[in-house]
N, C-alpha and C positions, 0 to 999 in steps of 0.2 A: 504494500500500500504506500502511495506517495506521501500521505499525510501522517506517517508514523516516523518516530525517531527512536534511537536507542539511548537509554540512560544506564550508566554503570554505577551501582550503589553498593557500598560496603556497609553492612549492618554493624550493630554494636558488638557482635561476636567475631567480627573480622571476615565474615562470609560475603563474597561478592555476588550480586544479583544483576542480571541483565533485564532491564525493564523496557517494554515497548510502550511508547507514549504517543497519543494522538495530538497533532498540532492544530486540528480544526475544531476543537471543542472548548477552547479557552480554559483548559485544565492546568492546574499548577502542580509543582513537584510534590507538595504535601498530599494532594488528592491522588496522584499517581501511586504514591507509596501506600496509601490506604487501600487502593484497588488491589494491590499485590499483598495486602494484609501484613505489611511491614510495620514494626512498632513505632509509628509516628502518631502522636496524640492529636495535634492540631486542636487543642482545647478551645481556642477562641473562634474556630471555624474559618480561619484564613484572613483575619482582620489585622494581623500584625500586632496583636494585643497580648501575646504570650510568646514564649520561645520554645515550645514543645516540638516544633518542626525544624529546629536548627540543624543545618548541615554544614560540612566543610567542603569547599570546592577544591577538588584535587587536580583538575585539568585546566588547561589554558584556553578557556572559552570567553569570548566577549559577551558578557552578560549585561542586562540593563543595570543602570546605576541604581544604588539603593535609594529608597525614598527616605524622607526625614523620619517617618513613623518606624520604618524598619531599623534605621540607625539608633533611634531612641530605645527601641525594644532590646536590641543587642547590647546597648550600654548597660542594661539592667540584668542581662542574662548571665548564667553560669557557663563556664567552659568555652568562652568566646575566644576565637583566634582571629588573626588577620584575614583568613579566608572564610570566615563564618557568613552565612546568609540564612534567611528564613525561607524554607521551602514553599511556604504559602505565597511568597512574593515573586517566585520564579515561574512565570507562565510558560508552558512548553511552546517552543518555537523551533523552526528548522535550524536556526543558529546554534541550538543546544544539542544537536545530534552528536552522540559520542561523549557527552558530558559525564565526568566521573566525580561522584560525591561520596561522602561518608557521613553517616548519622552521628551527630554529636552525642556525647554521653548524657544520660539522665541523672546519674549519681556518681559519687566519687569512685565507686567500685567499677564503673564502666569507663572512667577517665584514663 
């Protein structure tokens, strides 16, 4: 399918998953993770009001700039790194094909 991209995601146990994501449904990375039943809570429903969908960007993809809301949320989150983003703010697009991300830890034991 033309409107599909591949996302490579490393879960909190270190297992890599290859996810097929549609680019024609306005879906974000958090929603794609939920489709694959990966442990991403997305407690706020994708409004950048929590950080339960935080991921680390591992590949060199040109992603959209962070919004002020996303930056503010990450300023309050735990386990933030320079490559942290909120999955709910990353809407799937053709430019993301091959993107590699890792789920941020939820607790110290996952860090």
